[in-house]
BAKOL-310559 format. One record per atom (N, C-alpha, C, O, CB): x, y, z; residue in one letter. Coordinates in steps of 0.001 Angstrom, whole numbers, padded with zeros to 6 digits, always signed. Atoms other than C-alpha are relative to their C-alpha. Glycine has a CB too. Example, Ala and Ser with C-alpha at 12.3 -4.5 7.8 and 13.67 -1.06 7.14 Angstrom:
+000890-001190+000000A/+012300-004500+007800A/+000900+001200+000000A/+001936+001181+000665A/-000992+000027+001246A/-000820-001190-000060S/+013670-001060+007140S/-000770+001090+000730S/-000261+002198+000899S/+000414+000462-001415S/
//
This chain:
-000405-000691-001201M/+055508+157488+073399M/+000335+001462-000308M/+000052+002347+000499M/+001196-000706+000639M/-000380-001367+000357R/+056820+160567+071579R/-001216+000905-000084R/-001108+002103+000178R/+000752+000016-001327R/+001187-000842+000121S/+053266+161770+071016S/-000470+000515+001355S/-001179+001518+001426S/-001121-000770-000677S/+000403-000430-001338K/+052785+162033+074788K/+001121+000724+000750K/+000927+001188+001873K/-000458-001198+000806K/-001146-000642-000644A/+056209+163489+075559A/+000261+001365-000614A/-000096+001633-001761A/+001251-000881-000117A/-000429-001302+000495I/+057515+166986+075223I/+001474-000124-000358I/+002292-000506+000479I/-000246+001142+001061I/-001380+000057+000451V/+060700+167124+073186V/+000622+001368+000224V/+000117+002382-000257V/+000096-000428-001498V/-000693-001251-000294V/+063112+169756+074436V/+001354-000039-000691V/+002133-000972-000497V/+000159+000221+001544V/-001274-000092+000687Y/+066010+170809+072265Y/+000865+001048+000691Y/+000399+002134+001038Y/-000201+000345-001497Y/-000955-000916-000616F/+069082+172430+073761F/+001021+000437-001038F/+001393-000331-001925F/+000701-000660+001212F/-001076-000481+000856K/+071623+174579+071990K/+001276-000747+000376K/+001497-001034+001553K/+000188+001551+000136K/-001276+000655-000316P/+075006+172863+071710P/+000844+000890+000916P/+000827+002117+000810P/+000781-000327-001299P/-000880-000732-000915I/+077452+173844+074423I/+001341+000206-000697I/+001860-000708-001339I/+000182-000768+001363I/-001285-000312+000620E/+080626+175539+073231E/+001117-000744+000717E/+001082-000924+001934E/+000265+001521+000021E/-001126+000777-000505S/+083846+173594+073688S/+000708+000692+001162S/+001044+000053+002159S/+000987-000262-001116S/-000731-000711-001048D/+085511+176301+075769D/-000766+000026+001319D/-000155+000059+002387D/+000300+001419-000445D/+000797+000034-001228K/+082622+176279+078253K/+000094-001367+000677K/+000135-001456+001904K/-001467+000338-000306K/-000151+001338-000569I/+082900+172523+078701I/+001372-000141+000635I/+001495-000655+001747I/-000209-001082-001078I/-001361+000087-000534V/+086662+172746+079173V/+000112+000788+001300V/+000734+000326+002257V/+001024+000520-001031V/-000028-000819-001213K/+086206+175532+081723K/-000655-000736+001167K/-000134-000730+002282K/-000707+001346-000242K/+000705+000728-001069R/+083714+173442+083701R/+000790-001221+000452R/+000869-001502+001647R/-001396-000431-000473R/-000819+001158-000364L/+085910+170334+083563L/+001193+000424+000853L/+001569-000273+001795L/+000485-000732-001262L/-001125-000533-000779K/+088824+172442+084857K/-000444+000349+001414K/+000273+000068+002375K/+000598+001243-000689K/+000527-000323-001331E/+086685+173719+087738E/-000160-001268+000836E/+000160-001282+002025E/-001354+000736-000115E/+000207+001264-000709I/+085826+170138+088658I/+001332-000610+000418I/+001474-001068+001551I/-000781-000988-000878I/-001294+000583-000360T/+089434+168935+088525T/+000683+000812+001101T/+001337+000243+001975T/+000911-000082-001235T/-000561-000832-001072D/+090531+171881+090660D/-000666-000320+001333D/+000009-000452+002354D/-000169+001498-000330D/+000746+000303-001226Q/+087807+171136+093207Q/+000370-001382+000543Q/+000458-001570+001756Q/-001516+000075-000263Q/-000341+001367-000401E/+088731+167434+093266E/+001495-000161+000280E/+001946-001223+000707E/-000430-000983-001083E/-001449+000005-000197K/+092434+168335+093496K/+000685-001088-000832K/+001553-001817-000353K/+000325-000197+001479K/-000583+000939+000955V/+093279+166228+090447V/+000563+000826-001149V/-000171+001574-001795V/-001061-001056-000511V/-000606-000773+001081Y/+095751+167696+087960Y/-000135-000767-001314Y/+000329-001899-001440Y/+001493+000303+000306Y/+000116+000538+001353I/+094866+167020+084338I/+000300+001149-000949I/-000285+002227-000837I/-001431-000626-000272I/-000403-001050+000924E/+096473+168987+081540E/-001181+000512-000819E/-002093-000238-001167E/+001094-000508-000925E/+001064-000644+000762N/+094270+171432+079663N/-000195-000676-001358N/-001319-000781-001850N/+000310+001486-000191N/+000053+000691+001299E/+095112+169614+076411E/-000913-001235+000077E/-001658-001526-000859E/+001429-000419-000450E/+000835+001189-000184V/+093434+166486+077779V/-001472+000405+000128V/-002349-000256-000429V/+000453-000799+001252V/+001379-000466-000160L/+090317+168430+078793L/-000590+000432-001339L/-001764+000181-001610L/-000061+001162+001002L/+000451-000413+001331V/+090079+169919+075292V/-000328-001234-000840V/-001339-001260-001542V/+001082+000867-000704V/+000229+001230+000768K/+090370+166443+073756K/-001259-000720+000470K/-001985-001297-000339K/+001209-000936+000115K/+001229+000617-000518I/+087621+165139+076045I/-001213+000666-000641I/-002131-000011-001104I/-000072+000115+001552I/+001123-000736+000613A/+085290+167863+074769A/-000133-000349-001481A/-001244-000512-001986A/+000194+001527+000166A/+000028+000325+001426E/+086260+167075+071169E/-000549-001401-000252E/-001412-001592-001108E/+001397+000119-000592E/+000419+001399+000190I/+085794+163304+071475I/-001498-000164+000216I/-002154-000922-000498I/+000766-000924+000955I/+001417+000167-000329T/+082347+163674+072995T/-000907+000869-000861T/-002128+000827-000716T/-000232+000320+001458T/+000815-000900+000820G/+081209+166221+070428G/-000654+001078+000840G/-001769+001514+000551G/-001065-000784-000751G/+000474-001028-000940C/+080781+168754+073251C/-001259-000443+000750C/-002123+000368+001083C/-000280+001306-000748C/+001094+000545-000805D/+078352+166471+075059D/+000427+000040+001466D/+001406-000604+001843D/-000367-001466-000447D/-000414-000193-001387I/+078470+167449+078737I/-000046-001301+000788I/+000845-001563+001595I/-000882+001040+000670I/+000082+001274-000723R/+077326+164062+080029R/+001160-000913-000346R/+001784-001506+000533R/-001316-000702-000306R/-001124+000827+000430G/+079892+162215+077965G/+001321+000518+000536G/+002177-000258+000959G/+000054-000068-001512G/-001224-000609-000523S/+082599+164661+079006S/+000174-000278+001484S/+001274-000593+001937S/-000010+001501-000245S/-000074+000265-001436L/+081768+164233+082676L/+000290-001466+000284L/+001018-001786+001224L/-001300+000411+000680L/-000249+001435-000189S/+081746+160445+082347S/+001470-000334-000230S/+002078-001063+000554S/-000883-000829-000950S/-001419+000250+000279I/+085201+160396+080761I/+000871+000620+001077I/+001835+000001+001527I/+000392+000554-001380I/-000769-000655-001050L/+086513+162887+083305L/-000054-000809+001290L/+000968-000976+001957L/-000521+001422+000242L/+000134+000814-001206E/+085162+160765+086156E/+000871-001254-000089E/+001536-001629+000877E/-001470-000389+000223E/-000819+001198+000202Y/+086840+157681+084712Y/+001481+000324+000172Y/+002205-000406+000850Y/-000254-000598-001397Y/-001406-000393-000101I/+090176+159489+084373I/+000366+000333+001444I/+001412-000092+001935I/+000289+001206-000912I/-000278-000387-001386C/+089955+160972+087886C/+000071-001222+000914C/+000956-001312+001765C/-001074+000972+000507C/-000030+001220-000823R/+089140+157603+089451R/+001249-000817-000272R/+001877-001328+000655R/-001242-000854-000259R/-001208+000743+000358S/+091958+155918+087552S/+001234+000662+000596S/+002118-000006+001133S/+000140-000103-001526S/-001152-000751-000510K/+094388+158636+088557K/+000101-000122+001508K/+001198-000298+002038K/-000096+001474-000399K/-000019+000102-001458K/+093381+158502+092230K/+000355-001412+000462K/+001043-001585+001468K/-001353+000410+000574K/-000238+001380-000414Q/+093502+154700+092370Q/+001442-000431-000198Q/+002019-001075+000677Q/-000907-000926-000757Q/-001363+000487+000247N/+096887+154121+090806N/+000937+001069-000529N/+001975+000770-001119N/-000037-001139-000970N/-000828-001132+000440N/+098271+157574+090055N/+000371-000127-001473N/+001505+000151-001864N/+001275+000097+000852N/-000215+000195+001434A/+097897+156833+086341A/+000245+001326-000702A/-000185+002381-000236A/-001198-000711-000630A/-000233-001163+000846N/+099056+159252+083694N/-001295+000286-000768N/-001741-000563-001540N/+001211-000237-000981N/+001267-000272+000677P/+095878+160985+082439P/+000104-000037-001516P/-000864-000392-002188P/-000521+001334+000425P/-000148+000063+001458K/+097290+161247+078910K/-000086-001451-000464K/-000723-001743-001476K/+001346+000635-000448K/+000066+001415+000344G/+097775+157473+078836G/-001418-000530+000104G/-001872-001279-000760G/+000922-000806+000899G/+001390+000413-000177T/+094270+156919+080174T/-000857+000572-001112T/-001718-000118-001658T/-000535+000445+001372T/+000761-000649+001066F/+092885+159392+077663F/+000227-000686-001332F/-000721-000901-002087F/+000376+001471-000104F/-000292+000673+001265L/+094658+157684+074765L/-000717-001341-000071L/-001175-001744-001140L/+001515-000199-000171L/+000741+001267-000029S/+093098+154385+075848S/-001462+000233-000353S/-002044-000525-001128S/+000113-000668+001388S/+001404-000315+000282I/+089640+155973+075776I/-000152+000399-001464I/-001116+000004-002120I/-000511+001134+000929I/+000051-000431+001393K/+090379+157581+072409K/+000059-001213-000921K/-000676-001282-001906K/+001156+000977-000316K/-000117+001204+000825N/+091415+154218+070976N/-001298-000802+000031N/-001709-001355-000989N/+001176-000873+000483N/+001264+000719-000091L/+088210+152631+072253L/-001070+000675-000832L/-001857+000007-001502L/-000453-000103+001447L/+001033-000718+000736S/+086076+155353+070725S/+000212-000061-001509S/-000719+000179-002279S/-000044+001441+000449S/-000302+000078+001438A/+087802+154896+067355A/-000493-001310-000597A/-000667-001411-001812A/+001509+000146-000242A/+000441+001314+000498N/+086641+151273+067099N/-001479-000067-000238N/-001990-001107-000656N/+000386-001076+000960N/
//
């Protein structure tokens, strides 16, 4: 399949750009998440934008559903990723 596909390589996205975008999203969604948590999301995902957005979505949904502490939710995700 690779012989018929075009492989496109992207430059890695800088951590600060991911954090900035995640902050824009949380502001737009009116969900407060500390900057420290957004930085950790970028770190855990290796600055992968899709992974960062997935974790952010999970945290935002959890927070909206039961007003969970995002740091607690983040620590749960961090523990899962360590296994």
